[in-house]
N, C-alpha and C positions, 0 to 999 in steps of 0.2 A: 221687244225682248223675246228671245226664243221661249217657246212654251214647253220645253223639255225639262221635267223635274230631274235634277241631279240628286236631290235628297227628298224622300217622301216619308213623312211622319204621320201616323194615324192612331188616334186613341191611346196615346202614350200615358202610362200610369206608373208611378213609383212611390213606394212608401218606405220610410225609415222609422222603425219602431212604430209608435202610434201616430206619427205625423205623415200625412199625405202631401208629398212634395209636388208631384204631377198628377193631374186629375182628368186625363183625357185630352192631352195636348195633341193637336193636329195642325200640320202645315206642310205645304210644298215649297221647296227652295229650288229656283230655276238655274239652269246652266248659265254661267257668266255673270251672275248678279252679285252684288254685295248686299247680303241680308243681315239685318241687325236684330238680335234678341235684346230687348230693353226691359229692365225690371229692377226692383229693389233687391237688396241683399236677401237671399233666402227665397227668391221668387221661383227658382228652379232652372236658372240659366246654366249653371255649371253641371247640374244633374243631367240636363238634356245633352250637353256636350259629351259627358262621360258615357252616356248610352250610345251616342253616335259613333264614338271611337271604341266601342266594345270594352270599356274599362269596367262598367257595371252593366247588369242585365235588367231590363224593364220588367215590372210585374205583369204588365199587359200592354197590348198594342203592337204595332209593327213599325219598323224603321228599315228603309231601303236606300242604298247608295248605288246610283246608276243602275237601278232595277234589281239589285241583288240584296238579300238580307244582310244586315250588318254582321261582320265576322272579321277575323284576322286578315282575311283576303281583301276585304274592302278597305281595311286600314291602309293598304298600300297606296290607295288613291288620295289619302288624306295627309296633310301636313298640319300638325297641332302645335300652337304656341300656347302653353298652359298658363294659368294665372300665377302659379308658383314657378320659380326659376328651376328648370330641369336640365342642369348642366353638371359636368364634373369639375369641381372648383379648382383642383390642383393641376388639371390639364390646361394647356394654352387654348386660345381661341381656335387656332387652326387644327390643333389635335382634336378638340371637340367636334369640329366640322367633319374631319376625316373619319372619326369614329362613327358618328351618326349616319354619315353617307354610306358607310359599310353596312350598318344595321339595315339600311334600306336596299341593300343589294347592289350598290354601286362599287365598282372596282377599277383599278388601273387608270387609264387616261380619262375615262368617263368621270370617275370620282374626282380626279384632279381638276378637270374642267368645271364641274359643278361647284366644287369648293371655291375655285377662283371666281366664278360667276357671282355667288352670293356675297363673297368678301367685297367685291367691287360694288355690287348693287346696294349694300348696306354700309359702305364706306368703313369697313373693318380693317383695312390694310394697316393703318397706323398702330393697331393694338393686336395684330394677328399672332404675335409671339408672346403676348402677356398671358399669365395665368388668370383664369376666370375670377379667382378669389381676390385678385388685385384690381379688378375693374369696378367702376361705379355701378350703381343700380341701373342707370339708363343704358350703359353699354351692355350690361348683362341682358337686359330686355331686348336689345337689338340683336345680340347673338342668339337669344332664344328664338327669335323670328327667323334668323338665318338657318338655324338647325331645322326648323319646320319647312323651309323652302328648298333645302339642299337637293332633294330628290325630284324637284319639279312636280309637285302634287297637282292633281286635277282640282282638288278642294283644299282650301286653306281655312283652318278654324283658329280664330283668335279669341281666347277666353280672358277678358279683362286685361289685354296685353299692354295697355298704356299706363297701368297703375304704377305710380312712382317715377314715371318719365318726366324729364323737364320739358319745357315748351318746345325747344328746338328739336329734341329727339322725337317728340310726339308728332310734330309737323312732318318730320322726315318719314315716320311710319305711315302717315296719311298719304304722302306722296308715293310711297312704295305700294300701298294698297291700290291706289288709283292706277298705277302702272300695271299691276297684276290683273286688275279687272280688264284693262284694255287688251291684255293678252288672252283673255277668255277664261281666266281662273275664276271658279266659284268661291266666294269668300263669305264665311259665316262669322259674324262679329258679336260677341256678347259684351255688353257695357251697361253702366248706369250713368254714363256721361251723356247728357242730352246733346251738347254741341257736337260731340264726336259722331253720334248716330245720325244727326241731321246733316252733317257735312259729308259723310261717306256712303250712307246706305241708300239704295234704290227703294227698297221696301223695309219696313220695320214691323216686327211683331212685339207688342207689349204684353209681357207675362204678368199675370195677376191671379192669385188664388189657384195656381197650378194649371192654368189654361192660357191660351192666346186670347186676351180680352179685347184686343184691337189689332188690326192688320191692314197695312196699305202703304202707299207712297206718302210723302210728306203732305202733298196737296190733299190726298184722301183723308189723312188723319186729322188735318186741321179742321175739316168739316164736322168732326166730333164735338168741337167746342161751338156752341150755338151763338156765334158772334162774327160780325164782319170786321170788328176791330175791338181792341181792349183799351181800357183806360185805368191806369193806376192812380188812385186818388187818396190824398191824406187831408183830413179836415179836423176841426176841433171837436166835433161830436159825431162819432161813428153811427149813432142811432139816427141822427138827422140825415146823414148820408143815405142810410137804408130807406128812410121815409121818402126822400126825394126820388130815389131809384124806383120805388114802388109806384109813385105818382107818375113818373115818366115812362113807366112800363119797361124799365131796364133791369135785367137780371144781374144779380151780384154773386160774387164768389169771395170767400175769405180763406186764405192759406198762409199760415205762418206769419200772421200779423198784417198781411197785405190785403187790401180791399180792391177787388177788380170789378169794374163795370163791363158787362158783356154787351157791347153796343150792337144793335141790330143793323145799323148802317154806318158807313164811314162818315166821320165828322171832321170839320176843321176844329182846331183847338178853341177858337173863340166861340164856335157854336156850342161846344160842350160846356164851356164856362157859363154861357148864357143859360143853359138848361139847369145848371147847378147854382144859379144866382143866389138862392137863399142860404147857401153854405158859406162858412168862413174857411175857404180853401187854403191849405198850406202848400200843397203841391199837386200837380196833375201832369200825367204823361200819357200820351197816346202811343200805342204800339200794335204790331201785328201779333197774331197767335203764334206761339212757339211750340216746339215739341214738349217743353216742360209743362206748358199749359195743358196740352193734350194728355200727357201722362197723369197729371193731377185730376183731370176730368174723368179719365178712365178708372183710376183707382177709387175715386169717390163715388162713382156711379156703378162700378162693377163691369163696365165695358159691354161687349157684345152679348 
């Protein structure tokens, strides 16, 4: 991966009233990568995006886009698909696209070509003459993305852009993101959907308590969970399960009623059952560490 930062964030702080939302957030996002900001609601994902796009001003810290401080000029390099639908409901799909292309300085044949390109790329041809207010939420999300792409931005920012999308539309968006990455577009994705971040992102930054609490590729993040493998176990007595785990030198975690055994080595199912022989086991499942497991580990321990 090229080591040229397209976005540089250092020591970012933002307070709303008495609440500190960002507490010194720092990260570099590199040219041509898909970078994911993952975090719970209120973790600071949208606040970070609003600062990147100069919609709000940070209280402290620096943000640079392609080496330049954030400004209305750097906004020209960015395409933003916001969490809320930012379209004119009474205008048609194609009228919205022509309007926003003009806002970005496209005119004449260039504007027509770019509008045609995004209509084709996002398969909007069948609804191009329909008013936005007549479209389903999924189609509006798709048009929201088309508006962000109409001026061929160097950086695409997707702020919870798949919220409300059906499975088919969501997978189509994933396909579009992968295509844009292949073309060299830098993509910043904010989400609380673990499968989305795991499927799309080269690197993921987990936001917690106003900072990047963990950062890396999926392989790097998995190492945060001290386990070679996980076992989900149900038994008649949770206390007995904990006792056996302690005797076997196996660490446990409990989240939302689930008991996980953090196995220090990979085991066959029969080997695990033999170790848990004193238990009246109701069910047991072996699996690998997921991004959801990493997220819970980071949130519970505070991360880096």
